[in-house]
C-alpha positions in Angstrom: -17.9 7.3 -2.8 -17.1 6.0 0.7 -13.4 6.5 1.8 -12.4 4.7 5.0 -9.2 5.2 6.9 -7.5 4.0 10.0 -10.2 5.4 12.2 -12.7 3.1 10.4 -10.4 0.1 11.0 -10.1 0.8 14.7 -13.9 1.2 15.0 -14.4 -2.1 13.2 -16.6 -0.2 10.8 -16.0 -2.3 7.7 -19.3 -4.3 7.6 -21.4 -1.3 8.5 -19.7 0.8 5.7 -20.3 -2.0 3.2 -23.9 -2.1 4.1 -24.3 1.6 3.8 -22.5 1.6 0.4 -24.9 -1.1 -0.9 -27.9 1.1 0.2 -26.7 4.2 -1.7 -24.9 2.5 -4.6 -21.6 3.8 -3.5 -18.1 2.6 -4.4 -15.5 2.0 -1.6 -11.9 3.0 -1.2 -9.5 3.4 1.7 -6.6 5.5 2.7 -3.3 3.7 2.8 -3.8 3.1 6.5 -7.1 1.4 5.8 -5.8 -0.9 3.1 -7.5 -4.3 3.0 -10.7 -3.2 4.8 -12.9 -4.0 1.8 -10.8 -6.8 0.5 -13.8 -9.0 -0.6 -16.2 -6.3 -1.9 -16.5 -6.3 -5.7 -17.1 -2.6 -5.7 -14.0 -1.7 -3.7 -11.3 0.3 -5.6 -8.4 -0.1 -3.3 -6.3 2.8 -2.0 -7.3 6.3 -2.8 -4.7 9.0 -3.5 -1.3 8.6 -5.1 -1.5 4.8 -5.0 -4.9 4.8 -6.8 -5.1 2.8 -10.0 -6.1 4.7 -13.1 -9.7 3.3 -12.9 -10.0 4.2 -9.2 -8.8 7.7 -9.8 -11.3 8.1 -12.6 -14.2 6.9 -10.6 -13.3 8.7 -7.4 -13.0 11.9 -9.4 -16.5 11.5 -10.9 -18.2 11.1 -7.5 -20.7 13.8 -6.6 -20.6 12.9 -2.9 -17.6 11.8 -0.8 -18.3 10.2 2.6 -15.0 10.0 4.5 -15.0 7.8 7.7 -12.0 8.0 10.0 -9.8 9.1 7.1 -7.8 12.3 7.1 -8.3 13.9 3.6 -4.6 14.8 3.3 -2.8 15.5 0.0 -1.7 11.8 0.0 -5.3 10.5 0.2 -6.7 13.0 -2.3 -3.7 13.2 -4.7 -3.1 16.8 -3.8 -6.9 17.4 -4.0 -7.1 16.4 -7.6 -9.2 13.2 -6.9 -12.1 15.2 -5.4 -14.2 17.0 -8.0 -14.7 20.7 -7.2 -18.5 20.1 -7.4 -18.5 17.2 -5.0 -20.0 17.5 -1.6 -17.6 16.1 1.1 -18.9 14.7 4.4 -16.2 13.8 6.9 -16.9 11.7 9.9 -14.2 11.5 12.6 -13.9 11.3 16.4 -11.2 14.0 16.4 -12.3 17.5 15.3 -8.7 18.3 14.6 -8.7 15.7 11.8 -11.4 17.5 9.9 -10.2 18.8 6.5 -10.8 22.3 5.2 -12.4 20.5 2.2 -15.2 19.0 4.3 -18.5 20.6 3.5 -20.2 18.8 6.4 -18.0 17.7 9.3 -19.5 15.1 11.7 -17.9 14.3 15.0 -18.7 10.7 15.8 -17.7 7.0 15.7 -17.3 5.6 12.2 -19.2 2.4 12.8 -22.0 4.1 14.8 -22.5 6.8 12.2 -22.5 4.3 9.3 -25.1 2.2 11.1 -27.3 5.2 11.9 -27.2 6.4 8.3 -28.1 2.9 6.9 -31.0 2.5 9.4 -32.4 5.9 8.5 -32.2 5.2 4.8 -34.0 1.8 5.3 -36.7 3.6 7.4 -37.3 6.0 4.5 -37.3 3.2 2.0 -34.5 4.8 0.1 -32.2 2.7 -2.1 -30.1 3.7 -5.1 -28.0 1.7 -7.5 -25.8 4.7 -7.9 -22.5 3.7 -9.4 -23.2 0.0 -9.1 -23.8 -2.2 -12.2 -22.7 -5.5 -13.4 -20.6 -3.8 -16.1 -18.7 -1.7 -13.6 -18.2 -4.7 -11.3 -16.5 -6.4 -14.2 -14.4 -3.4 -15.1 -13.2 -3.1 -11.5 -12.2 -6.8 -11.4 -10.3 -6.4 -14.7 -8.5 -3.1 -13.9 -6.5 -3.7 -10.8 -3.0 -2.3 -10.8 -1.5 -5.6 -11.9 -3.8 -5.5 -14.9 -2.6 -2.1 -16.1 -0.1 -2.4 -19.0 3.4 -1.0 -18.5 6.7 -1.1 -20.4 8.6 -3.8 -18.6 12.1 -2.4 -18.1 13.5 -5.7 -16.9 16.9 -6.7 -18.3 19.5 -9.4 -17.5 21.0 -7.0 -14.9 17.9 -5.4 -13.4 14.3 -6.4 -12.7 11.4 -4.0 -13.2 10.0 -3.3 -9.7 6.5 -3.6 -11.0 7.1 -7.0 -12.6 8.9 -8.1 -9.4 5.9 -7.1 -7.2 3.4 -8.9 -9.4 5.5 -12.1 -9.3 5.8 -11.9 -5.5 2.1 -11.4 -5.2 1.6 -14.6 -7.2 4.3 -16.5 -5.4 3.7 -15.7 -1.7 0.8 -17.1 0.2 -2.4 -14.9 0.5 -2.4 -15.2 4.3 0.3 -12.6 4.8 1.3 -9.5 6.7 3.0 -6.9 4.4 5.3 -4.5 6.2 6.3 -1.5 4.1 9.2 0.8 4.9 9.3 4.3 3.5 11.0 5.5 0.3 10.6 5.7 -3.4 9.8 2.0 -3.7 6.9 2.0 -1.2 4.2 2.4 -3.8 5.0 -0.9 -5.5 4.1 -3.2 -2.6 1.1 -1.0 -1.7 -0.2 -1.2 -5.2 0.7 -4.7 -6.2 0.8 -6.9 -3.0 -2.7 -7.8 -1.9 -3.4 -8.1 1.9 -6.1 -10.2 3.5 -7.3 -7.4 5.9 -6.1 -4.1 7.4 -4.1 -6.1 10.1 -2.2 -7.5 7.2 -0.7 -4.1 6.2 1.8 -2.3 8.3 2.7 1.0 6.8 5.6 2.6 8.6 5.3 6.2 7.3 5.3 8.3 10.5 7.1 11.6 9.6 8.2 9.9 6.3 11.2 8.5 8.1 12.9 5.5 6.5 14.6 2.5 8.2 11.7 1.3 10.3 10.6 -1.6 8.2 13.0 -4.2 9.5 12.2 -3.7 13.1 8.4 -3.5 12.4 8.6 -6.8 10.5 10.2 -8.6 13.5 7.3 -7.3 15.6 4.7 -8.3 13.1 6.2 -11.8 12.8 6.1 -12.3 16.6 2.6 -10.9 16.8 1.1 -13.0 14.0 3.1 -16.2 13.7 0.1 -17.7 11.8 0.9 -15.5 8.8 3.9 -15.1 6.6 5.5 -11.7 7.2 6.7 -10.0 4.1 8.9 -6.9 4.6 9.2 -4.6 1.7 12.3 -2.4 2.1 14.4 0.0 0.1 18.2 -0.5 0.2 18.8 2.8 1.9 16.3 2.1 4.7 17.5 -1.5 5.0 21.0 -0.3 5.7 19.7 1.9 8.6 18.0 -1.1 10.2 20.4 -4.0 9.4 21.1 -5.0 13.0 17.4 -6.1 13.3 18.2 -8.8 10.7 20.4 -10.6 13.2 17.4 -10.6 15.7 15.2 -12.2 13.0 17.9 -14.8 12.3 18.6 -15.6 15.9 14.9 -16.1 16.6 14.5 -18.1 13.3 11.5 -16.0 12.3 10.1 -16.9 8.9 10.2 -13.5 7.4 10.6 -12.7 3.7 12.6 -9.5 3.5 12.4 -8.0 0.0 14.8 -5.2 -0.7 14.0 -3.1 -3.7 17.7 -2.4 -4.3 18.4 0.5 -6.7 21.7 1.4 -5.2 20.4 4.8 -4.1 18.0 6.9 -2.0 15.7 6.6 -5.0 13.3 9.4 -4.0 16.1 11.9 -4.0 17.5 10.7 -7.3 14.2 10.9 -9.1 13.5 14.3 -7.5 16.7 16.1 -8.0 18.2 14.5 -11.2 15.5 16.0 -13.5 16.4 19.4 -12.1 20.0 19.0 -13.2 21.4 18.6 -9.7 24.1 16.1 -9.0 22.9 13.0 -7.2 26.2 11.1 -6.5 25.8 11.7 -2.8 22.6 9.7 -2.6 23.8 6.8 -4.8 25.7 3.8 -3.4 28.1 1.2 -4.7 26.3 -2.1 -5.3 25.6 -3.8 -1.9 25.5 -7.6 -1.6 22.7 -7.8 0.9 22.3 -11.6 0.3 25.8 -12.2 1.6 25.2 -9.9 4.6 22.1 -12.0 5.4 24.0 -15.2 5.2 26.7 -13.8 7.4 24.0 -13.1 10.1 22.5 -16.5 9.9 19.6 -15.9 7.5 19.1 -17.1 4.0 20.1 -14.8 1.2 19.1 -14.6 -2.4 20.1 -12.2 -5.2 17.4 -11.5 -7.8 18.2 -9.8 -11.1 15.5 -11.6 -13.2 12.2 -13.2 -12.3 13.7 -16.6 -12.9 16.0 -15.9 -9.9 12.9 -16.1 -7.7 12.6 -19.9 -8.1 14.4 -20.8 -4.8 11.7 -18.9 -2.9 9.3 -21.8 -3.4 11.7 -24.1 -1.6 12.1 -21.7 1.3 8.3 -21.3 1.5 8.0 -25.1 2.0 10.6 -24.9 4.9 10.3 -21.4 6.4 13.4 -22.3 8.5 14.3 -18.8 9.4 14.3 -15.5 7.5 15.0 -15.1 3.8 16.4 -11.9 2.4 15.7 -11.3 -1.3 18.1 -8.7 -2.7 16.2 -7.6 -5.8 18.3 -5.5 -8.1 15.6 -3.2 -9.5 16.0 -0.9 -12.4 17.1 2.4 -11.0 15.5 4.4 -13.8 11.9 3.3 -13.1 10.1 6.1 -11.3 7.0 5.2 -9.4 3.8 6.8 -10.5 2.9 8.0 -7.0 6.3 9.8 -6.7 5.8 11.7 -9.9 2.4 12.8 -8.6 3.9 13.9 -5.3 6.5 16.0 -7.1 3.7 18.0 -8.7 2.5 19.1 -5.3 2.6 22.9 -4.6 
């Protein structure tokens, strides 16, 4: 199994790692910061860690050799260590010796692209090639077992939309040539798991120090930097409130950004963490906020979504893209993201 992170992205190591993976029959995965690096490879599993699909988690856990390139093997990338089998040998390649994990059996200090190229050349010199994991049957299983293909009990009602159903609908509706900017919070797994990106530059993951409220400003920057792509900002309602002034900037500049607020009227992570323990959660819950009205007041377009049918006006906006559109999606507050449940089990 080859796991690539932000270091591999910065080293432009994607093609070299795909070549190496083909030589040894390895599957491919990324950390969240490397999302999109192997977008077109049929043996790529997506994001490793808490965002991993059930099939990805199964396959990563069955690997006997993990080659990590420019990826910190943190609790987030390894699902608290559960994704790496105890018997597996772990080789970690990084330019920074401080990034080497205690789990690494063989640390290698070096550039991700250079090391992948050297390994592939040496294997070719020795005439070594292995099918490893790779088979036509597994290729078909991977294609059929993306997150969007996994069944779930749709909790949508006339008042609330299920965030999983919402994310799948948005993935179908929005153009593939996109930049997805994700704020921090309970909701953040849904866009990471369900919204495809064309390449790593198409995924902006604002998770430094797990601080919330950075998504709006980062979306403005992404839209200015890549006007050739549609910028999609995925936000929680708590984080959106912290960054609301940036919405006026987007409206004044007429930036064609789709702001999607996963609005559960709460700091959802705190609700899902403390409520099962019996603690009161009223201090982290809010009255219903009309974000669509706020957006219109700032000069943007505003849309309230309670059912998937409410998304129909988005098609008209996509045809015009005359300034930002804020989608206030009233998501079911009782749906707890899979990754968050996993994180709560951490020691």
